[in-house]
C-alpha positions as YAML, in Angstrom:
chain: A
units: angstrom
residues:
- id: 1
  name: UNK
  ca: [-19.61, 3.82, 7.83]
- id: 2
  name: UNK
  ca: [-18.21, 4.69, 11.21]
- id: 3
  name: UNK
  ca: [-15.23, 2.40, 10.73]
- id: 4
  name: UNK
  ca: [-14.25, 4.03, 7.45]
- id: 5
  name: UNK
  ca: [-13.35, 7.40, 8.98]
- id: 6
  name: UNK
  ca: [-10.13, 7.45, 6.91]
- id: 7
  name: UNK
  ca: [-11.94, 7.51, 3.55]
- id: 8
  name: UNK
  ca: [-12.10, 11.30, 3.37]
- id: 9
  name: UNK
  ca: [-9.73, 12.80, 0.76]
- id: 10
  name: UNK
  ca: [-8.46, 15.19, 3.43]
- id: 11
  name: UNK
  ca: [-6.56, 12.30, 5.04]
- id: 12
  name: UNK
  ca: [-4.84, 10.99, 1.91]
- id: 13
  name: UNK
  ca: [-1.36, 12.00, 3.09]
- id: 14
  name: UNK
  ca: [-1.80, 10.38, 6.49]
- id: 15
  name: UNK
  ca: [-3.18, 7.23, 4.94]
- id: 16
  name: UNK
  ca: [-0.36, 7.05, 2.39]
- id: 17
  name: UNK
  ca: [2.24, 7.34, 5.14]
- id: 18
  name: UNK
  ca: [0.62, 4.43, 6.96]
- id: 19
  name: UNK
  ca: [0.48, 2.34, 3.78]
- id: 20
  name: UNK
  ca: [4.17, 2.98, 3.14]
- id: 21
  name: UNK
  ca: [4.92, 1.36, 6.49]
- id: 22
  name: UNK
  ca: [2.53, -1.51, 5.80]
- id: 23
  name: UNK
  ca: [4.13, -2.15, 2.41]
- id: 24
  name: UNK
  ca: [7.59, -2.22, 3.95]
- id: 25
  name: UNK
  ca: [6.34, -4.87, 6.36]
- id: 26
  name: UNK
  ca: [4.59, -6.86, 3.64]
- id: 27
  name: UNK
  ca: [7.73, -6.97, 1.51]
- id: 28
  name: UNK
  ca: [9.85, -8.25, 4.41]
- id: 29
  name: UNK
  ca: [10.64, -11.85, 3.50]
- id: 30
  name: UNK
  ca: [10.64, -15.00, 5.57]
- id: 31
  name: UNK
  ca: [12.93, -14.73, 8.56]
- id: 32
  name: UNK
  ca: [12.33, -10.99, 8.90]
- id: 33
  name: UNK
  ca: [9.23, -11.20, 11.08]
- id: 34
  name: UNK
  ca: [10.69, -8.80, 13.65]
- id: 35
  name: UNK
  ca: [11.22, -6.18, 10.94]
- id: 36
  name: UNK
  ca: [7.70, -6.69, 9.57]
- id: 37
  name: UNK
  ca: [6.09, -6.40, 13.01]
- id: 38
  name: UNK
  ca: [7.89, -3.14, 13.75]
- id: 39
  name: UNK
  ca: [6.61, -1.68, 10.47]
- id: 40
  name: UNK
  ca: [3.05, -2.85, 11.17]
- id: 41
  name: UNK
  ca: [3.14, -1.43, 14.68]
- id: 42
  name: UNK
  ca: [4.39, 1.86, 13.24]
- id: 43
  name: UNK
  ca: [1.44, 1.94, 10.83]
- id: 44
  name: UNK
  ca: [-1.04, 1.21, 13.62]
- id: 45
  name: UNK
  ca: [0.49, 3.88, 15.84]
- id: 46
  name: UNK
  ca: [0.20, 6.45, 13.06]
- id: 47
  name: UNK
  ca: [-3.37, 5.50, 12.15]
- id: 48
  name: UNK
  ca: [-4.48, 5.52, 15.77]
- id: 49
  name: UNK
  ca: [-2.87, 8.92, 16.37]
- id: 50
  name: UNK
  ca: [-4.61, 10.26, 13.24]
- id: 51
  name: UNK
  ca: [-7.98, 8.92, 14.43]
- id: 52
  name: UNK
  ca: [-7.44, 10.51, 17.85]
- id: 53
  name: UNK
  ca: [-6.78, 13.89, 16.25]
- id: 54
  name: UNK
  ca: [-9.82, 13.58, 13.98]
- id: 55
  name: UNK
  ca: [-12.12, 12.71, 16.87]
- id: 56
  name: UNK
  ca: [-10.73, 15.35, 19.22]
- id: 57
  name: UNK
  ca: [-10.22, 18.27, 16.82]
- id: 58
  name: UNK
  ca: [-10.41, 21.56, 18.69]
- id: 59
  name: UNK
  ca: [-9.90, 20.09, 22.16]
- id: 60
  name: UNK
  ca: [-7.21, 21.62, 24.34]
- id: 61
  name: UNK
  ca: [-6.18, 18.30, 25.87]
- id: 62
  name: UNK
  ca: [-3.87, 15.98, 23.94]
- id: 63
  name: UNK
  ca: [-5.72, 12.74, 23.09]
- id: 64
  name: UNK
  ca: [-2.47, 11.07, 22.13]
- id: 65
  name: UNK
  ca: [-1.63, 10.74, 25.82]
- id: 66
  name: UNK
  ca: [-4.02, 7.80, 26.15]
- id: 67
  name: UNK
  ca: [-2.35, 4.40, 26.24]
- id: 68
  name: UNK
  ca: [-1.25, 2.94, 22.93]
- id: 69
  name: UNK
  ca: [-3.36, -0.15, 23.56]
- id: 70
  name: UNK
  ca: [-6.47, 2.00, 24.05]
- id: 71
  name: UNK
  ca: [-5.83, 4.03, 20.90]
- id: 72
  name: UNK
  ca: [-5.22, 0.93, 18.78]
- id: 73
  name: UNK
  ca: [-8.31, -0.76, 20.23]
- id: 74
  name: UNK
  ca: [-10.28, 2.30, 19.11]
- id: 75
  name: UNK
  ca: [-9.32, 1.52, 15.51]
- id: 76
  name: UNK
  ca: [-10.94, -1.90, 15.77]
- id: 77
  name: UNK
  ca: [-13.89, -0.76, 17.85]
- id: 78
  name: UNK
  ca: [-14.82, 1.72, 15.11]
- id: 79
  name: UNK
  ca: [-15.58, -1.23, 12.84]
- id: 80
  name: UNK
  ca: [-19.05, -2.73, 12.61]
- id: 81
  name: UNK
  ca: [-19.65, -5.59, 15.09]
- id: 82
  name: UNK
  ca: [-19.78, -8.11, 12.23]
- id: 83
  name: UNK
  ca: [-16.32, -6.99, 11.07]
- id: 84
  name: UNK
  ca: [-14.92, -7.27, 14.59]
- id: 85
  name: UNK
  ca: [-16.34, -10.78, 14.82]
- id: 86
  name: UNK
  ca: [-14.82, -11.64, 11.47]
- id: 87
  name: UNK
  ca: [-11.41, -10.49, 12.62]
- id: 88
  name: UNK
  ca: [-11.60, -12.32, 15.96]
- id: 89
  name: UNK
  ca: [-12.41, -15.50, 14.05]
- id: 90
  name: UNK
  ca: [-9.33, -15.29, 11.85]
- id: 91
  name: UNK
  ca: [-6.85, -18.22, 12.05]
- id: 92
  name: UNK
  ca: [-4.11, -15.76, 12.98]
- id: 93
  name: UNK
  ca: [-6.02, -14.64, 16.09]
- id: 94
  name: UNK
  ca: [-6.68, -18.24, 17.06]
- id: 95
  name: UNK
  ca: [-2.96, -18.95, 16.66]
- id: 96
  name: UNK
  ca: [-2.19, -16.12, 19.10]
- id: 97
  name: UNK
  ca: [-4.84, -17.34, 21.55]
- id: 98
  name: UNK
  ca: [-3.39, -20.87, 21.57]
- id: 99
  name: UNK
  ca: [0.29, -19.88, 21.43]
- id: 100
  name: UNK
  ca: [2.52, -21.51, 24.02]
- id: 101
  name: UNK
  ca: [4.38, -20.77, 26.15]
- id: 102
  name: UNK
  ca: [2.54, -17.61, 27.26]
- id: 103
  name: UNK
  ca: [3.96, -14.36, 25.91]
- id: 104
  name: UNK
  ca: [5.92, -12.43, 28.54]
- id: 105
  name: UNK
  ca: [5.84, -8.71, 29.19]
- id: 106
  name: UNK
  ca: [9.48, -7.68, 29.46]
- id: 107
  name: UNK
  ca: [8.58, -4.49, 31.32]
- id: 108
  name: UNK
  ca: [7.38, -6.33, 34.42]
- id: 109
  name: UNK
  ca: [9.64, -5.95, 37.44]
- id: 110
  name: UNK
  ca: [12.02, -8.90, 37.68]
- id: 111
  name: UNK
  ca: [12.21, -9.49, 33.90]
- id: 112
  name: UNK
  ca: [15.62, -7.82, 33.53]
- id: 113
  name: UNK
  ca: [17.47, -11.12, 33.90]
- id: 114
  name: UNK
  ca: [17.88, -14.25, 31.83]
- id: 115
  name: UNK
  ca: [14.58, -16.05, 31.17]
- id: 116
  name: UNK
  ca: [15.96, -19.22, 32.72]
- id: 117
  name: UNK
  ca: [16.45, -17.33, 36.01]
- id: 118
  name: UNK
  ca: [13.00, -15.73, 36.24]
- id: 119
  name: UNK
  ca: [10.94, -16.85, 39.23]
- id: 120
  name: UNK
  ca: [7.48, -18.37, 38.82]
- id: 121
  name: UNK
  ca: [5.67, -15.35, 40.40]
- id: 122
  name: UNK
  ca: [7.44, -12.97, 38.00]
- id: 123
  name: UNK
  ca: [6.70, -15.25, 35.06]
- id: 124
  name: UNK
  ca: [3.04, -15.41, 36.00]
- id: 125
  name: UNK
  ca: [2.72, -11.63, 36.29]
- id: 126
  name: UNK
  ca: [4.64, -11.11, 33.04]
- id: 127
  name: UNK
  ca: [2.27, -13.46, 31.17]
- id: 128
  name: UNK
  ca: [-0.92, -11.92, 32.59]
- id: 129
  name: UNK
  ca: [-2.03, -9.95, 29.52]
- id: 130
  name: UNK
  ca: [-1.61, -12.91, 27.19]
- id: 131
  name: UNK
  ca: [-3.35, -15.31, 29.57]
- id: 132
  name: UNK
  ca: [-6.27, -12.91, 30.02]
- id: 133
  name: UNK
  ca: [-6.66, -12.65, 26.26]
- id: 134
  name: UNK
  ca: [-6.58, -16.44, 25.92]
- id: 135
  name: UNK
  ca: [-9.35, -16.76, 28.52]
- id: 136
  name: UNK
  ca: [-11.51, -14.03, 26.99]
- id: 137
  name: UNK
  ca: [-11.07, -15.27, 23.42]
- id: 138
  name: UNK
  ca: [-11.95, -18.84, 24.40]
- id: 139
  name: UNK
  ca: [-15.07, -17.61, 26.18]
- id: 140
  name: UNK
  ca: [-16.06, -15.51, 23.15]
- id: 141
  name: UNK
  ca: [-15.55, -18.44, 20.78]
- id: 142
  name: UNK
  ca: [-17.61, -20.78, 22.94]
- id: 143
  name: UNK
  ca: [-20.44, -18.41, 23.88]
- id: 144
  name: UNK
  ca: [-20.48, -15.85, 21.06]
- id: 145
  name: UNK
  ca: [-20.60, -13.02, 23.61]
- id: 146
  name: UNK
  ca: [-18.01, -10.64, 25.07]
- id: 147
  name: UNK
  ca: [-16.79, -9.30, 21.73]
- id: 148
  name: UNK
  ca: [-15.87, -5.80, 22.98]
- id: 149
  name: UNK
  ca: [-13.95, -7.13, 25.97]
- id: 150
  name: UNK
  ca: [-12.16, -9.66, 23.78]
- id: 151
  name: UNK
  ca: [-11.07, -6.87, 21.41]
- id: 152
  name: UNK
  ca: [-9.65, -4.90, 24.35]
- id: 153
  name: UNK
  ca: [-7.78, -7.90, 25.75]
- id: 154
  name: UNK
  ca: [-6.41, -8.73, 22.30]
- id: 155
  name: UNK
  ca: [-5.04, -5.21, 21.86]
- id: 156
  name: UNK
  ca: [-3.41, -5.28, 25.30]
- id: 157
  name: UNK
  ca: [-1.73, -8.59, 24.49]
- id: 158
  name: UNK
  ca: [-0.57, -7.29, 21.11]
- id: 159
  name: UNK
  ca: [0.93, -4.16, 22.66]
- id: 160
  name: UNK
  ca: [2.85, -6.34, 25.12]
- id: 161
  name: UNK
  ca: [4.46, -7.90, 22.07]
- id: 162
  name: UNK
  ca: [5.36, -4.47, 20.68]
- id: 163
  name: UNK
  ca: [6.99, -3.45, 23.93]
- id: 164
  name: UNK
  ca: [8.86, -6.74, 24.23]
- id: 165
  name: UNK
  ca: [10.16, -6.56, 20.65]
- id: 166
  name: UNK
  ca: [11.32, -3.01, 21.29]
- id: 167
  name: UNK
  ca: [13.15, -4.23, 24.40]
- id: 168
  name: UNK
  ca: [14.96, -6.91, 22.39]
- id: 169
  name: UNK
  ca: [17.34, -9.30, 24.10]
- id: 170
  name: UNK
  ca: [18.61, -6.83, 26.68]
- id: 171
  name: UNK
  ca: [19.02, -7.91, 30.29]
- id: 172
  name: UNK
  ca: [21.03, -6.49, 33.18]
- id: 173
  name: UNK
  ca: [23.46, -9.38, 32.71]
- id: 174
  name: UNK
  ca: [23.86, -8.95, 28.95]
- id: 175
  name: UNK
  ca: [22.19, -10.43, 25.85]
- id: 176
  name: UNK
  ca: [19.84, -13.35, 26.46]
- id: 177
  name: UNK
  ca: [19.75, -15.60, 23.39]
- id: 178
  name: UNK
  ca: [16.76, -17.53, 24.74]
- id: 179
  name: UNK
  ca: [14.88, -14.24, 24.79]
- id: 180
  name: UNK
  ca: [15.89, -13.69, 21.15]
- id: 181
  name: UNK
  ca: [14.58, -17.13, 20.16]
- id: 182
  name: UNK
  ca: [11.27, -16.55, 21.93]
- id: 183
  name: UNK
  ca: [10.84, -13.08, 20.44]
- id: 184
  name: UNK
  ca: [11.28, -14.50, 16.96]
- id: 185
  name: UNK
  ca: [8.68, -17.17, 17.61]
- id: 186
  name: UNK
  ca: [6.25, -14.60, 18.95]
- id: 187
  name: UNK
  ca: [6.88, -12.27, 16.00]
- id: 188
  name: UNK
  ca: [6.10, -15.10, 13.58]
- id: 189
  name: UNK
  ca: [2.64, -15.51, 15.11]
- id: 190
  name: UNK
  ca: [1.91, -11.82, 15.72]
- id: 191
  name: UNK
  ca: [2.86, -10.86, 12.16]
- id: 192
  name: UNK
  ca: [-0.26, -12.62, 10.91]
- id: 193
  name: UNK
  ca: [-2.43, -10.97, 13.55]
- id: 194
  name: UNK
  ca: [-1.17, -7.51, 12.62]
- id: 195
  name: UNK
  ca: [-1.71, -8.17, 8.91]
- id: 196
  name: UNK
  ca: [-5.32, -9.19, 9.55]
- id: 197
  name: UNK
  ca: [-5.81, -6.29, 11.98]
- id: 198
  name: UNK
  ca: [-4.74, -3.81, 9.31]
- id: 199
  name: UNK
  ca: [-6.80, -5.64, 6.70]
- id: 200
  name: UNK
  ca: [-9.89, -5.27, 8.89]
- id: 201
  name: UNK
  ca: [-9.55, -1.58, 9.74]
- id: 202
  name: UNK
  ca: [-8.72, -0.72, 6.10]
- id: 203
  name: UNK
  ca: [-11.92, -2.42, 4.91]
- id: 204
  name: UNK
  ca: [-10.33, -5.69, 3.74]
- id: 205
  name: UNK
  ca: [-8.04, -4.60, 0.88]
- id: 206
  name: UNK
  ca: [-7.07, -8.28, 0.61]
- id: 207
  name: UNK
  ca: [-10.38, -8.57, -1.30]
- id: 208
  name: UNK
  ca: [-9.50, -5.78, -3.77]
- id: 209
  name: UNK
  ca: [-7.29, -5.62, -6.85]
- id: 210
  name: UNK
  ca: [-6.63, -2.44, -8.82]
- id: 211
  name: UNK
  ca: [-5.97, -3.71, -12.35]
- id: 212
  name: UNK
  ca: [-4.55, -1.24, -14.88]
- id: 213
  name: UNK
  ca: [-3.26, -3.54, -17.64]
- id: 214
  name: UNK
  ca: [-3.85, -6.93, -19.20]
- id: 215
  name: UNK
  ca: [-5.87, -8.28, -16.25]
- id: 216
  name: UNK
  ca: [-8.73, -5.84, -16.89]
- id: 217
  name: UNK
  ca: [-11.99, -7.00, -18.50]
- id: 218
  name: UNK
  ca: [-11.57, -7.33, -22.26]
- id: 219
  name: UNK
  ca: [-7.79, -7.60, -22.02]
- id: 220
  name: UNK
  ca: [-5.80, -10.71, -23.04]
- id: 221
  name: UNK
  ca: [-4.97, -11.96, -19.50]
- id: 222
  name: UNK
  ca: [-8.32, -11.28, -17.88]
- id: 223
  name: UNK
  ca: [-8.94, -15.02, -17.61]
- id: 224
  name: UNK
  ca: [-6.10, -15.32, -15.08]
- id: 225
  name: UNK
  ca: [-8.54, -13.92, -12.50]
- id: 226
  name: UNK
  ca: [-10.41, -17.19, -12.32]
- id: 227
  name: UNK
  ca: [-13.07, -16.59, -9.66]
- id: 228
  name: UNK
  ca: [-16.80, -17.17, -9.74]
- id: 229
  name: UNK
  ca: [-18.01, -14.03, -7.99]
- id: 230
  name: UNK
  ca: [-16.81, -10.43, -7.98]
- id: 231
  name: UNK
  ca: [-17.53, -6.86, -9.01]
- id: 232
  name: UNK
  ca: [-15.65, -4.43, -11.28]
- id: 233
  name: UNK
  ca: [-15.65, -0.63, -10.90]
- id: 234
  name: UNK
  ca: [-13.68, 2.12, -12.63]
- id: 235
  name: UNK
  ca: [-11.44, 4.00, -10.19]
- id: 236
  name: UNK
  ca: [-8.64, 6.55, -10.10]
- id: 237
  name: UNK
  ca: [-5.32, 5.39, -8.69]
- id: 238
  name: UNK
  ca: [-3.75, 7.95, -6.36]
- id: 239
  name: UNK
  ca: [-0.11, 8.80, -5.72]
- id: 240
  name: UNK
  ca: [1.11, 6.91, -8.77]
- id: 241
  name: UNK
  ca: [1.09, 6.81, -12.54]
- id: 242
  name: UNK
  ca: [0.66, 4.11, -15.17]
- id: 243
  name: UNK
  ca: [3.39, 4.06, -17.82]
- id: 244
  name: UNK
  ca: [4.13, 1.85, -20.81]
- id: 245
  name: UNK
  ca: [7.21, -0.27, -21.47]
- id: 246
  name: UNK
  ca: [7.14, -1.93, -24.87]
- id: 247
  name: UNK
  ca: [3.40, -2.44, -24.74]
- id: 248
  name: UNK
  ca: [3.39, -3.61, -21.12]
- id: 249
  name: UNK
  ca: [1.85, -1.12, -18.67]
- id: 250
  name: UNK
  ca: [3.35, -0.69, -15.23]
- id: 251
  name: UNK
  ca: [2.46, 1.33, -12.15]
- id: 252
  name: UNK
  ca: [5.01, 3.48, -10.36]
- id: 253
  name: UNK
  ca: [4.29, 5.24, -7.04]
- id: 254
  name: UNK
  ca: [4.65, 9.01, -7.50]
- id: 255
  name: UNK
  ca: [3.27, 11.50, -4.99]
- id: 256
  name: UNK
  ca: [0.50, 13.62, -6.42]
- id: 257
  name: UNK
  ca: [0.14, 11.65, -9.68]
- id: 258
  name: UNK
  ca: [-2.99, 9.72, -10.70]
- id: 259
  name: UNK
  ca: [-3.87, 6.92, -13.11]
- id: 260
  name: UNK
  ca: [-6.89, 4.97, -14.31]
- id: 261
  name: UNK
  ca: [-7.65, 1.42, -13.19]
- id: 262
  name: UNK
  ca: [-10.42, -1.13, -12.83]
- id: 263
  name: UNK
  ca: [-11.12, -2.22, -9.26]
- id: 264
  name: UNK
  ca: [-12.03, -5.88, -8.77]
- id: 265
  name: UNK
  ca: [-13.64, -6.77, -5.45]
- id: 266
  name: UNK
  ca: [-14.17, -10.40, -4.49]
- id: 267
  name: UNK
  ca: [-14.20, -12.55, -1.36]
- id: 268
  name: UNK
  ca: [-12.28, -15.14, -3.38]
- id: 269
  name: UNK
  ca: [-9.23, -12.98, -4.08]
- id: 270
  name: UNK
  ca: [-7.24, -14.03, -0.95]
- id: 271
  name: UNK
  ca: [-7.09, -17.55, -2.37]
- id: 272
  name: UNK
  ca: [-5.80, -16.22, -5.69]
- id: 273
  name: UNK
  ca: [-2.97, -13.94, -4.64]
- id: 274
  name: UNK
  ca: [-0.25, -16.59, -4.83]
- id: 275
  name: UNK
  ca: [-1.08, -17.53, -8.41]
- id: 276
  name: UNK
  ca: [-1.43, -13.86, -9.41]
- id: 277
  name: UNK
  ca: [1.94, -13.06, -7.85]
- id: 278
  name: UNK
  ca: [3.52, -15.90, -9.82]
- id: 279
  name: UNK
  ca: [1.83, -14.71, -13.00]
- id: 280
  name: UNK
  ca: [3.10, -11.14, -12.58]
- id: 281
  name: UNK
  ca: [6.64, -12.39, -11.90]
- id: 282
  name: UNK
  ca: [9.62, -10.74, -10.25]
- id: 283
  name: UNK
  ca: [9.30, -7.53, -12.29]
- id: 284
  name: UNK
  ca: [6.22, -6.57, -10.26]
- id: 285
  name: UNK
  ca: [5.54, -6.49, -6.55]
- id: 286
  name: UNK
  ca: [2.08, -6.40, -5.00]
- id: 287
  name: UNK
  ca: [1.61, -3.46, -2.65]
- id: 288
  name: UNK
  ca: [-1.29, -1.62, -1.07]
- id: 289
  name: UNK
  ca: [-2.26, 1.53, -2.93]
- id: 290
  name: UNK
  ca: [-4.90, 4.24, -2.75]
- id: 291
  name: UNK
  ca: [-7.75, 4.76, -5.15]
- id: 292
  name: UNK
  ca: [-10.70, 7.13, -5.35]
- id: 293
  name: UNK
  ca: [-14.24, 6.04, -6.15]
- id: 294
  name: UNK
  ca: [-17.31, 8.24, -5.84]
- id: 295
  name: UNK
  ca: [-15.46, 10.90, -3.85]
- id: 296
  name: UNK
  ca: [-14.19, 8.42, -1.26]
- id: 297
  name: UNK
  ca: [-10.73, 6.95, -0.72]
- id: 298
  name: UNK
  ca: [-10.15, 3.20, -0.77]
- id: 299
  name: UNK
  ca: [-7.24, 0.80, -0.31]
- id: 300
  name: UNK
  ca: [-6.53, -2.07, -2.67]
- id: 301
  name: UNK
  ca: [-3.73, -4.25, -3.98]
- id: 302
  name: UNK
  ca: [-1.86, -2.97, -7.01]
- id: 303
  name: UNK
  ca: [1.11, -4.46, -8.86]
- id: 304
  name: UNK
  ca: [3.94, -1.94, -8.88]
- id: 305
  name: UNK
  ca: [7.14, -2.09, -10.92]
- id: 306
  name: UNK
  ca: [9.86, -3.72, -8.82]
- id: 307
  name: UNK
  ca: [13.07, -1.65, -8.58]
- id: 308
  name: UNK
  ca: [15.58, -3.01, -11.08]
- id: 309
  name: UNK
  ca: [18.10, -3.94, -8.38]
- id: 310
  name: UNK
  ca: [15.51, -6.20, -6.73]
- id: 311
  name: UNK
  ca: [14.44, -8.05, -9.88]
- id: 312
  name: UNK
  ca: [15.51, -11.59, -10.74]
- id: 313
  name: UNK
  ca: [16.86, -11.91, -14.25]
...
């Protein structure tokens, strides 16, 4: 598939680097939305730069010079139309489209002062990207048309958030605590959008579990995966190894190592993650990992041994 350009084994290192950033963001707890968003943006930047190099191999011009919003939109536009529609219909995207007050672009002239002192014309210009996305998304939802334009407007609005978070609370008059409060509220909403964005372009790993121990078919805890529909396939875990601790297997990320696992794919898995996380307990943390199946690379959830200092005893 066109959207799965990253599945080639030649890009394993680039993909692993991106997943490391995604996992850092995923493991950021409540109240650390700013940290999570920065990690997710870093992963998107790296993936989009990798795609640009793949598509423009051998060219003398530097494709990375295109705007970040354009490069990130390319990631989503490479997906099949049905997958783009699925993403645009996510609750997280709706939350961004209905978020109030409008998100402000801190790079607009006149925004280098306290938010309470910004004039209405400046505020209107600074909110333009978010307002345009709201309008386009509402039109798409009501008419079912304009998908490509909606994707572009969404990416422009999202990149405004990245730029604003990078700017922080700085103003020419000193720190603006109202700006801090608003940035945190925006990050809380955008975190979900970025998680779903990455889920979409990585072929929905939220629907995939790489089981290497007692959750596998025929093992004692297989019944914990209580879903009606799904498919199992034997895969090779990449950049990690499965070890044994008193009869309990555990996965540890190790560059260049491999291990065997059973891949479970199901549309019902997103509703099961909370109960699976509770079942695995604090000794394991769910991260995104790489696997190989039929010569292609995939991304799925895998339970990795939690560092001892982070475990609850």
